[in-house]
C-alpha positions as CSV (number, residue, x, y, z in Angstrom):
1,M,-54.4,-12.9,-39.2
2,R,-54.9,-9.8,-37.0
3,S,-57.4,-7.2,-38.2
4,F,-56.8,-3.4,-37.8
5,Q,-59.3,-0.6,-37.9
6,S,-58.7,3.0,-38.8
7,T,-59.9,5.9,-36.7
8,P,-59.2,9.7,-37.0
9,E,-56.7,9.5,-34.1
10,Q,-55.1,6.3,-35.4
11,G,-53.3,5.8,-38.6
12,V,-54.0,2.9,-40.9
13,G,-52.2,-0.3,-39.9
14,E,-51.8,0.7,-36.2
15,P,-53.2,-1.4,-33.4
16,R,-56.1,0.1,-31.7
17,A,-54.7,-0.4,-28.2
18,K,-51.2,0.9,-29.1
19,E,-49.4,2.7,-26.3
20,Q,-45.8,3.8,-26.0
21,T,-44.5,3.0,-22.5
22,E,-41.7,4.6,-20.6
23,E,-38.6,2.5,-20.3
24,R,-35.0,3.3,-19.6
25,G,-35.4,7.0,-20.0
26,R,-37.2,7.0,-23.5
27,I,-39.9,9.5,-24.3
28,V,-43.4,8.1,-23.5
29,M,-46.5,9.1,-25.3
30,K,-50.0,7.6,-25.2
31,S,-51.7,7.3,-28.6
32,G,-53.4,10.5,-29.7
33,S,-51.0,12.8,-27.8
34,P,-48.7,15.1,-29.8
35,R,-45.0,14.1,-29.7
36,P,-42.9,17.1,-28.5
37,L,-40.3,18.4,-30.8
38,F,-37.6,18.4,-28.1
39,F,-37.1,16.3,-25.0
40,T,-37.6,18.6,-22.0
41,G,-37.5,16.3,-19.1
42,K,-34.6,14.7,-17.2
43,R,-33.4,11.2,-18.1
44,P,-32.5,9.0,-15.1
45,R,-28.8,8.5,-15.0
46,R,-27.8,5.1,-16.2
47,D,-25.5,2.9,-14.4
48,R,-22.8,2.8,-17.0
49,H,-20.8,0.1,-15.3
50,S,-21.1,-2.7,-12.8
51,R,-19.2,-1.9,-9.6
52,R,-15.8,-3.3,-9.7
53,K,-14.2,-5.3,-6.9
54,V,-10.7,-3.9,-6.3
55,S,-7.9,-5.5,-4.3
56,F,-4.3,-4.5,-3.5
57,F,-1.4,-6.7,-2.5
58,H,-0.9,-7.1,1.3
59,F,1.6,-4.4,2.5
60,R,2.3,-3.7,6.2
61,S,-0.6,-1.9,7.8
62,Y,-1.7,0.3,4.9
63,E,-4.8,-1.7,4.1
64,P,-7.2,1.0,5.6
65,A,-5.6,3.6,3.2
66,F,-6.0,1.2,0.3
67,K,-9.7,0.6,1.3
68,Y,-10.3,4.4,1.6
69,F,-8.7,5.0,-1.8
70,T,-10.9,2.3,-3.4
71,E,-14.2,3.3,-1.9
72,Q,-13.9,7.1,-1.6
73,V,-11.7,7.9,-4.6
74,L,-12.5,5.2,-7.1
75,D,-16.1,4.6,-5.9
76,A,-15.6,0.9,-6.1
77,D,-15.9,-2.1,-3.8
78,F,-12.8,-3.1,-1.8
79,V,-11.8,-6.7,-1.4
80,P,-9.4,-7.2,1.5
81,T,-6.4,-9.3,0.8
82,P,-6.3,-12.3,3.3
83,T,-3.5,-12.1,5.8
84,P,-0.5,-14.0,4.2
85,T,0.3,-17.5,5.5
86,R,3.0,-19.9,4.6
87,A,0.6,-21.4,2.1
88,T,0.1,-18.0,0.4
89,I,3.9,-17.5,0.2
90,K,4.4,-21.1,-1.1
91,R,1.8,-20.5,-3.8
92,G,3.5,-17.3,-4.9
93,E,6.8,-19.1,-4.9
94,E,5.5,-21.8,-7.1
95,M,4.0,-19.3,-9.6
96,S,7.3,-17.4,-9.9
97,A,10.7,-17.9,-11.4
98,D,13.4,-18.9,-8.9
99,Y,15.6,-15.9,-9.6
100,V,13.0,-13.2,-9.3
101,C,13.2,-11.1,-6.1
102,T,11.3,-12.2,-3.1
103,P,8.6,-9.4,-3.0
104,F,7.4,-10.5,-6.4
105,K,6.7,-14.0,-5.0
106,H,4.8,-12.5,-2.0
107,I,2.7,-10.2,-4.1
108,I,1.6,-12.7,-6.7
109,G,0.6,-15.1,-3.9
110,D,-1.5,-12.2,-2.5
111,Y,-3.1,-11.6,-5.9
112,A,-4.1,-15.2,-6.3
113,A,-5.7,-15.2,-2.8
114,A,-7.5,-11.9,-3.7
115,L,-8.9,-13.3,-6.9
116,D,-10.1,-16.4,-5.0
117,Q,-12.0,-13.9,-2.7
118,G,-13.8,-12.4,-5.7
119,A,-11.7,-9.5,-6.8
120,D,-11.9,-8.5,-10.4
121,V,-9.4,-5.6,-10.4
122,L,-5.8,-5.9,-9.0
123,V,-3.8,-2.8,-8.3
124,Q,-0.1,-2.7,-9.0
125,V,2.1,0.4,-8.5
126,T,5.0,1.7,-10.4
127,G,8.7,2.0,-9.4
128,F,12.3,2.6,-10.3
129,C,13.5,-1.0,-10.4
130,R,12.0,-4.3,-11.5
131,L,8.9,-3.3,-9.7
132,N,8.1,-1.3,-12.9
133,Y,7.6,-4.7,-14.7
134,Y,5.8,-6.6,-12.0
135,G,2.3,-5.8,-13.0
136,E,2.6,-7.0,-16.6
137,L,4.5,-10.2,-15.7
138,Q,2.1,-11.0,-12.8
139,E,-0.9,-10.5,-15.0
140,M,0.5,-12.9,-17.6
141,I,1.3,-15.5,-15.0
142,L,-2.1,-15.3,-13.3
143,R,-3.9,-15.6,-16.7
144,E,-1.8,-18.7,-17.6
145,A,-2.8,-20.1,-14.2
146,G,-6.4,-19.9,-15.2
147,Y,-7.5,-16.5,-13.8
148,D,-9.2,-14.8,-16.7
149,G,-12.0,-12.7,-15.3
150,F,-9.9,-9.7,-13.9
151,Q,-8.2,-6.6,-15.0
152,M,-4.9,-5.1,-13.8
153,L,-4.9,-1.5,-12.7
154,N,-1.2,-1.2,-13.5
155,F,0.1,2.4,-12.9
156,S,3.2,1.6,-14.8
157,Y,1.0,2.1,-17.9
158,V,0.9,5.9,-17.0
159,P,4.4,7.0,-17.9
160,S,3.6,10.7,-17.8
161,G,3.0,10.7,-14.1
162,K,0.4,13.4,-14.5
163,I,-2.7,13.5,-12.4
164,R,-5.1,13.8,-15.3
165,D,-3.6,10.8,-17.0
166,Y,-3.9,8.7,-13.8
167,I,-7.6,9.8,-13.5
168,A,-8.3,8.9,-17.1
169,Y,-6.7,5.5,-16.6
170,C,-8.7,4.8,-13.5
171,K,-11.9,5.8,-15.3
172,K,-11.1,3.4,-18.1
173,I,-10.3,0.4,-15.9
174,V,-12.4,0.8,-12.8
175,N,-15.1,3.4,-12.9
176,P,-16.2,5.5,-16.0
177,N,-18.5,7.5,-13.7
178,L,-15.6,8.6,-11.6
179,S,-16.1,12.2,-10.4
180,V,-12.8,14.1,-10.7
181,A,-13.6,16.7,-8.1
182,H,-14.9,14.2,-5.6
183,G,-11.9,11.9,-6.2
184,I,-9.3,14.6,-5.8
185,K,-10.9,15.8,-2.6
186,N,-10.9,12.3,-1.1
187,L,-7.4,11.6,-2.4
188,L,-6.2,14.1,0.2
189,G,-7.9,12.0,2.9
190,A,-6.0,8.9,1.6
191,Y,-2.8,10.9,1.7
192,R,-3.4,12.0,5.3
193,M,-4.3,8.5,6.4
194,V,-1.0,7.2,5.1
195,E,0.8,9.9,7.0
196,H,-1.1,9.1,10.2
197,I,-0.5,5.3,9.8
198,D,3.2,6.0,9.6
199,A,3.2,8.4,12.5
200,V,1.4,5.9,14.7
201,R,4.0,3.2,13.7
202,D,6.9,5.6,14.6
203,R,5.4,6.2,18.0
204,Y,4.8,2.5,18.5
205,L,8.4,1.6,17.6
206,A,9.9,4.2,19.8
207,N,8.0,3.2,23.0
208,A,6.4,-0.2,22.8
209,G,9.6,-1.9,24.0
210,F,9.3,-0.2,27.4
211,E,5.6,-0.6,28.1
212,V,4.5,-1.4,31.7
213,E,1.5,-3.4,30.6
214,H,2.4,-6.0,28.0
215,G,0.4,-5.5,24.8
216,S,-1.0,-2.0,25.7
217,F,0.7,-0.2,22.8
218,A,-0.4,-3.0,20.4
219,R,-4.0,-2.6,21.5
220,V,-4.0,1.2,20.8
221,R,-2.4,0.6,17.4
222,K,-4.9,-2.1,16.6
223,Q,-7.8,0.2,17.6
224,F,-6.4,3.0,15.5
225,L,-6.2,0.8,12.4
226,S,-9.8,-0.3,13.0
227,D,-10.9,3.4,13.2
228,M,-9.0,4.1,9.9
229,N,-10.7,1.1,8.3
230,A,-14.1,2.4,9.2
231,A,-13.4,6.0,8.3
232,T,-15.3,7.5,5.3
233,T,-14.5,11.2,5.8
234,N,-11.4,13.4,6.4
235,A,-12.8,14.4,9.7
236,Q,-13.1,10.8,10.9
237,I,-9.5,10.2,9.8
238,E,-8.2,13.2,11.8
239,E,-10.3,12.3,14.9
240,G,-9.1,8.7,14.9
241,F,-5.5,9.8,14.7
242,R,-5.8,12.3,17.6
243,R,-7.5,9.7,19.7
244,A,-4.7,7.2,19.1
245,M,-1.9,9.7,19.9
246,D,-3.7,10.7,23.1
247,A,-4.1,7.1,24.1
248,F,-0.4,6.5,23.5
249,D,0.4,9.5,25.7
250,A,-1.7,8.0,28.5
251,L,0.1,4.7,28.6
252,P,2.7,4.2,31.3
253,I,6.3,3.2,30.2
254,E,9.6,2.5,31.9
255,K,12.1,3.8,29.5
256,P,15.7,4.4,30.4
257,V,17.2,7.8,29.9
258,D,19.6,6.4,27.4
259,P,18.1,3.2,25.9
260,V,19.6,1.0,23.3
261,R,18.6,2.5,19.9
262,V,18.6,0.8,16.6
263,G,17.8,2.2,13.2
264,I,16.4,0.2,10.3
265,V,17.1,0.9,6.6
266,G,16.7,-1.3,3.6
267,E,14.7,-2.4,0.5
268,Y,11.4,-0.7,0.2
269,Y,9.0,-3.7,0.6
270,T,10.9,-6.1,2.8
271,A,12.1,-3.5,5.3
272,Q,8.5,-2.5,6.0
273,D,6.4,-5.6,5.7
274,P,6.4,-7.8,8.8
275,T,5.5,-10.9,6.9
276,S,8.5,-10.5,4.6
277,C,11.0,-9.8,7.3
278,L,9.6,-12.3,9.8
279,N,8.6,-9.5,12.3
280,V,12.1,-8.1,12.9
281,E,10.6,-5.0,14.5
282,Q,8.6,-6.9,17.1
283,K,11.5,-9.2,17.9
284,L,13.7,-6.2,18.7
285,L,11.0,-4.5,20.7
286,D,10.7,-7.6,22.8
287,M,14.4,-7.2,23.7
288,G,13.7,-3.7,25.0
289,V,15.0,-1.6,22.1
290,E,14.0,1.9,20.9
291,L,13.5,1.4,17.2
292,S,13.2,3.7,14.2
293,N,12.5,2.4,10.7
294,A,13.4,5.0,8.0
295,M,11.4,3.4,5.2
296,S,7.8,4.3,4.8
297,I,5.4,5.6,2.1
298,S,5.5,9.0,3.9
299,A,9.2,9.2,4.1
300,F,10.1,7.9,0.7
301,N,7.1,8.7,-1.6
302,L,5.5,11.8,0.0
303,H,8.3,13.8,1.6
304,Y,11.7,12.6,0.2
305,N,13.9,15.3,-1.2
306,A,16.3,13.3,-3.5
307,R,18.5,16.2,-4.3
308,A,19.1,17.2,-0.7
309,A,19.8,13.5,0.2
310,Q,22.3,13.2,-2.6
311,A,24.1,16.3,-1.4
312,R,24.3,14.9,2.2
313,V,26.0,11.7,1.1
314,A,28.2,13.0,-1.7
315,E,31.3,11.8,0.1
316,Y,29.9,8.2,-0.1
317,C,28.4,8.2,-3.6
318,A,28.8,10.8,-6.3
319,Y,25.7,9.8,-8.3
320,D,22.3,8.5,-7.5
321,M,22.6,4.8,-7.1
322,G,19.0,3.7,-7.9
323,P,15.6,3.2,-6.3
324,T,16.1,3.4,-2.6
325,S,19.9,3.3,-2.4
326,T,20.7,7.0,-1.8
327,F,17.7,7.2,0.6
328,N,19.1,4.4,2.7
329,I,22.7,5.7,2.7
330,D,21.4,9.1,3.8
331,A,19.2,7.5,6.5
332,A,22.0,5.4,7.8
333,K,24.3,8.4,8.0
334,R,21.7,10.3,10.0
335,Y,21.2,7.4,12.4
336,A,25.0,7.3,13.0
337,E,25.2,11.1,13.5
338,A,22.3,10.9,16.0
339,G,24.2,8.4,18.1
340,Y,22.2,5.3,17.4
341,D,23.8,2.2,18.8
342,G,23.3,0.0,15.7
343,I,21.9,-0.1,12.2
344,I,20.1,-3.0,10.5
345,H,20.0,-3.2,6.8
346,I,17.1,-5.4,5.4
347,K,16.8,-6.5,1.9
348,S,15.2,-9.3,-0.2
349,A,17.3,-12.0,-1.9
350,G,18.2,-10.8,-5.4
351,C,17.7,-7.1,-4.8
352,T,20.5,-5.6,-6.9
353,P,20.2,-1.9,-5.7
354,E,20.5,-2.9,-2.1
355,I,23.4,-5.2,-2.8
356,D,25.2,-2.1,-4.1
357,V,24.4,-0.2,-0.9
358,M,26.2,-2.8,1.3
359,P,29.8,-1.8,0.6
360,V,28.9,1.9,1.3
361,L,27.3,1.0,4.6
362,Q,30.4,-1.0,5.6
363,R,32.5,2.1,5.0
364,L,30.1,4.2,6.9
365,S,30.2,1.7,9.8
366,R,34.0,1.9,10.0
367,E,34.2,5.7,9.8
368,E,31.3,6.4,12.1
369,H,32.0,3.5,14.5
370,V,28.5,2.1,14.4
371,P,27.8,-1.6,13.9
372,V,25.7,-2.6,10.9
373,L,23.8,-5.9,10.7
374,F,22.9,-7.1,7.2
375,L,19.8,-9.3,6.9
376,T,18.7,-10.9,3.6
377,F,15.3,-12.6,3.4
378,D,13.8,-15.1,1.0
379,T,10.9,-17.5,1.2
380,Q,13.1,-20.0,3.0
381,T,14.4,-17.8,5.8
382,S,13.7,-19.3,9.2
383,D,12.8,-17.6,12.5
384,A,15.4,-19.7,14.4
385,G,18.4,-18.4,12.4
386,L,17.1,-14.8,12.5
387,D,16.5,-14.9,16.3
388,T,20.1,-16.0,16.9
389,R,21.6,-13.2,14.8
390,L,19.4,-10.6,16.4
391,E,20.2,-11.7,19.9
392,A,23.9,-11.7,19.1
393,F,23.7,-8.2,17.6
394,Y,21.8,-6.9,20.6
395,D,24.3,-8.3,23.1
396,M,27.1,-6.7,21.1
397,I,25.7,-3.2,20.9
398,A,24.4,-3.3,24.5
399,M,27.9,-4.2,25.8
400,R,29.5,-1.5,23.7
401,K,27.0,0.9,25.2
402,V,28.0,-0.1,28.7
403,R,31.7,0.3,28.0
404,S,31.4,3.7,26.3
């Protein structure tokens, strides 16, 4: 049994060698010192959460913007999604119902690959079609497949669409220490990066088909994306963009005065993502075509005026037809009026809104005398069949151009 001694400085029953030690910000007093009535020092800030590992689904060349948003806005660690392969797509197909639209299968395959890479937060956006339900369904499927240690940052759960509600949701799921002022400031950088990624793609599509040195435009674009991937400030984003555009201007091209021009419209995901549409853009560029793809985050999400578009296509549709339908009809009409030689409409199998667009584009084709090629993609679409259709379409519009 331990014995205790009493001294004037030490109460009965207290160990002689007792000392309070400082740990985790608590007040520290050695025995015999008076305890202050109020705490007057600064407590070290506690790490209220472990850093989350965040991943997005693979989508075109937007990964640098997703990385910037994760690291500079959410203050979390970014986990890159592996480049999709046939195995990735096959896995997503096996985890999905047969009748679900093709982007669902691509995305859930990406998510499974991201979780295998160590991600513990998956980001899903919201939308106007079945995309609005993707996040909840994909989370259920992944958990049933044995993936339990993750959370879904599903922006469909913020129905108000207000910035403060999005911030509160991000703090709840990803980072409770999120600085609102810091996050909003850097959100502008992510916004600008998306705009620049789209502007570089537009320049690439307009001129890469006529480059003198094969692969020169692709090298500039690759370097630009590498610069964006490394950027941590708004100044670095702007500098990388200026450097890329100057490099494009310096590249020699042999472009005809009146080249064959093709405009692309279609379903939001498939029309943009090279993996989903089997690199339609590059196949056409290799034929020597000037391309324009109307669909991008900048064009549809950041700068689209739905009311103005509806007014421009009122003769074709009296009401808004759904997610990207009016946007695509308006874009196709503008391509026709600008004298484009052909229009390609791209959609995924089972995309109801874009199925509704097809009869309208057929009418526009007749009235504006511009050929329209309809391409539908699923997980079984082959390169061979696509190449044949694209070559036939190019031959047709090139001959029409010569005759006109």
